[in-house]
TORKOL-4160 file (C-alpha; in steps of 0.2 Angstrom, whole numbers, padded with zeros to 4 digits, m for minus):
93
<pt num="1" X="m0050" Y="m0069" Z="m0012"/>
<pt num="2" X="m0053" Y="m0058" Z="m0028"/>
<pt num="3" X="m0046" Y="m0065" Z="m0044"/>
<pt num="4" X="m0042" Y="m0056" Z="m0060"/>
<pt num="5" X="m0059" Y="m0059" Z="m0067"/>
<pt num="6" X="m0068" Y="m0052" Z="m0052"/>
<pt num="7" X="m0080" Y="m0039" Z="m0057"/>
<pt num="8" X="m0077" Y="m0023" Z="m0047"/>
<pt num="9" X="m0090" Y="m0011" Z="m0056"/>
<pt num="10" X="m0106" Y="m0021" Z="m0059"/>
<pt num="11" X="m0115" Y="m0008" Z="m0068"/>
<pt num="12" X="m0101" Y="m0006" Z="m0081"/>
<pt num="13" X="m0094" Y="m0024" Z="m0079"/>
<pt num="14" X="m0076" Y="m0018" Z="m0076"/>
<pt num="15" X="m0065" Y="m0032" Z="m0069"/>
<pt num="16" X="m0051" Y="m0031" Z="m0056"/>
<pt num="17" X="m0038" Y="m0035" Z="m0070"/>
<pt num="18" X="m0044" Y="m0021" Z="m0081"/>
<pt num="19" X="m0042" Y="m0008" Z="m0066"/>
<pt num="20" X="m0025" Y="m0015" Z="m0061"/>
<pt num="21" X="m0018" Y="m0015" Z="m0079"/>
<pt num="22" X="m0025" Y="0003" Z="m0081"/>
<pt num="23" X="m0016" Y="0009" Z="m0065"/>
<pt num="24" X="0000" Y="0001" Z="m0069"/>
<pt num="25" X="0000" Y="0007" Z="m0087"/>
<pt num="26" X="m0004" Y="0025" Z="m0084"/>
<pt num="27" X="0000" Y="0028" Z="m0065"/>
<pt num="28" X="m0018" Y="0033" Z="m0062"/>
<pt num="29" X="m0028" Y="0041" Z="m0048"/>
<pt num="30" X="m0045" Y="0034" Z="m0045"/>
<pt num="31" X="m0053" Y="0048" Z="m0055"/>
<pt num="32" X="m0042" Y="0043" Z="m0070"/>
<pt num="33" X="m0046" Y="0025" Z="m0068"/>
<pt num="34" X="m0065" Y="0031" Z="m0069"/>
<pt num="35" X="m0062" Y="0041" Z="m0085"/>
<pt num="36" X="m0051" Y="0027" Z="m0093"/>
<pt num="37" X="m0062" Y="0012" Z="m0089"/>
<pt num="38" X="m0079" Y="0019" Z="m0085"/>
<pt num="39" X="m0079" Y="0010" Z="m0068"/>
<pt num="40" X="m0090" Y="0020" Z="m0056"/>
<pt num="41" X="m0099" Y="0028" Z="m0071"/>
<pt num="42" X="m0114" Y="0016" Z="m0072"/>
<pt num="43" X="m0132" Y="0017" Z="m0066"/>
<pt num="44" X="m0127" Y="0018" Z="m0047"/>
<pt num="45" X="m0115" Y="0032" Z="m0050"/>
<pt num="46" X="m0101" Y="0024" Z="m0041"/>
<pt num="47" X="m0111" Y="0021" Z="m0025"/>
<pt num="48" X="m0107" Y="0003" Z="m0024"/>
<pt num="49" X="m0089" Y="0002" Z="m0031"/>
<pt num="50" X="m0080" Y="0019" Z="m0028"/>
<pt num="51" X="m0073" Y="0013" Z="m0011"/>
<pt num="52" X="m0066" Y="m0003" Z="m0018"/>
<pt num="53" X="m0058" Y="0007" Z="m0033"/>
<pt num="54" X="m0050" Y="0019" Z="m0021"/>
<pt num="55" X="m0043" Y="0005" Z="m0011"/>
<pt num="56" X="m0037" Y="m0004" Z="m0027"/>
<pt num="57" X="m0028" Y="0012" Z="m0033"/>
<pt num="58" X="m0020" Y="0014" Z="m0016"/>
<pt num="59" X="m0014" Y="m0004" Z="m0015"/>
<pt num="60" X="m0007" Y="m0004" Z="m0033"/>
<pt num="61" X="0002" Y="0012" Z="m0031"/>
<pt num="62" X="0008" Y="0008" Z="m0014"/>
<pt num="63" X="0001" Y="0024" Z="m0007"/>
<pt num="64" X="m0012" Y="0028" Z="0006"/>
<pt num="65" X="m0029" Y="0034" Z="0000"/>
<pt num="66" X="m0029" Y="0053" Z="m0003"/>
<pt num="67" X="m0045" Y="0062" Z="0001"/>
<pt num="68" X="m0043" Y="0074" Z="m0014"/>
<pt num="69" X="m0040" Y="0059" Z="m0026"/>
<pt num="70" X="m0055" Y="0049" Z="m0021"/>
<pt num="71" X="m0070" Y="0046" Z="m0032"/>
<pt num="72" X="m0085" Y="0056" Z="m0030"/>
<pt num="73" X="m0102" Y="0050" Z="m0034"/>
<pt num="74" X="m0119" Y="0057" Z="m0039"/>
<pt num="75" X="m0135" Y="0050" Z="m0033"/>
<pt num="76" X="m0146" Y="0043" Z="m0047"/>
<pt num="77" X="m0159" Y="0057" Z="m0046"/>
<pt num="78" X="m0169" Y="0065" Z="m0060"/>
<pt num="79" X="m0179" Y="0082" Z="m0058"/>
<pt num="80" X="m0198" Y="0080" Z="m0055"/>
<pt num="81" X="m0211" Y="0093" Z="m0056"/>
<pt num="82" X="m0222" Y="0098" Z="m0042"/>
<pt num="83" X="m0237" Y="0091" Z="m0051"/>
<pt num="84" X="m0229" Y="0073" Z="m0051"/>
<pt num="85" X="m0224" Y="0075" Z="m0033"/>
<pt num="86" X="m0242" Y="0080" Z="m0028"/>
<pt num="87" X="m0249" Y="0065" Z="m0036"/>
<pt num="88" X="m0255" Y="0072" Z="m0052"/>
<pt num="89" X="m0250" Y="0067" Z="m0070"/>
<pt num="90" X="m0239" Y="0078" Z="m0081"/>
<pt num="91" X="m0248" Y="0075" Z="m0097"/>
<pt num="92" X="m0267" Y="0077" Z="m0092"/>
<pt num="93" X="m0274" Y="0087" Z="m0106"/>
């Protein structure tokens, strides 16, 4: 069973208590919780916690999960040059 001090977002170390308090204080959607608490904005980009946050918001608000209000996430990707992809090194001079 999850307690108040259970960490929901490991990347940003946001607890269940913080998320529930934010939802109750501001009547937040998942997106608003993300903006107010940074939950889902860490290194993983929300891949590990977004579903949990969506379920917490739905349970706290007493409403079903709405597709348009669910958190989106971005993969932690950076652009790479073709040289790096081909096995070369960028700074060979």
